[in-house]
N, C-alpha and C positions, 0 to 999 in steps of 0.2 A: 568497539566503534568510535569512540574518543568523547568527548566533551558536548554537550548539547547548549547549541547558541541559542539561548533563549530570547534573543530577540526576533527570531524567525515566528516564534508562535504570535506574534501580532499580525503578522501580514499573512495568515493561515484562513483560508475560505469557510466556508458551509462543509463545502465538498470536500475540504482536505480533512475536516474532522471525522466526516461521517465515513470516508476511507479509513482512519484511522482506529476509528471506533469497531469496523468491521473487520480489522486485521485483527484488533485483540479479542474481538469474540468470536471469529476463527480458529484463534491458537487456543481456544479451551478444548477443541478436538482434533486440532491438527499441527503438527511440528512447523510444516510449511504450508501456508493457506493457499490455495490454488486462486487464480486472478477471476475464473466465472463466480467463486462464493463469494468474494471481495464485492463485485459488482450486483450480486443478488443482494447480499446483507445491505452495502449502502445505497440499493435502488438507483445504481447508476448504469448507463449501458455500457458496454464491454469499451469502446473508445474512448468513454469521458474516464472511466475507472483506470484503464493505461495511461492517461494525460496527467490524471493526478499522481499516480504512483509512482510516474517518470518525475514529475516535480519532488515530489517528499523523498524520491532516492537522491535528487542532487543535493537535499538540502541535510542527507544523513538521519532522518525521522523514520525510514525501514531501508531493509536490505531485501535485494531478492537474489533469486537463483534460476539462472534459465536452464529448463532441461535440453531442449532441442530437440532433435530427431533421431530417433534411435535405428541404428544400421548405418551410421554415419563415420 
């Protein structure tokens, strides 16, 4: 993933840390943590969770894998 830019950590919100914590907790039982599980653990609505994950992905704090539809 590369080096961590620590200056980003200063500007993370409370929701950002809740999502990062939820991802870490989800990794105890899952190799890839499903978004609904992250939203449930972080106590955020699905749309809010997606917004936070998108921002964290921009800063390379998380990575995601899009499953897509079956049969395509």
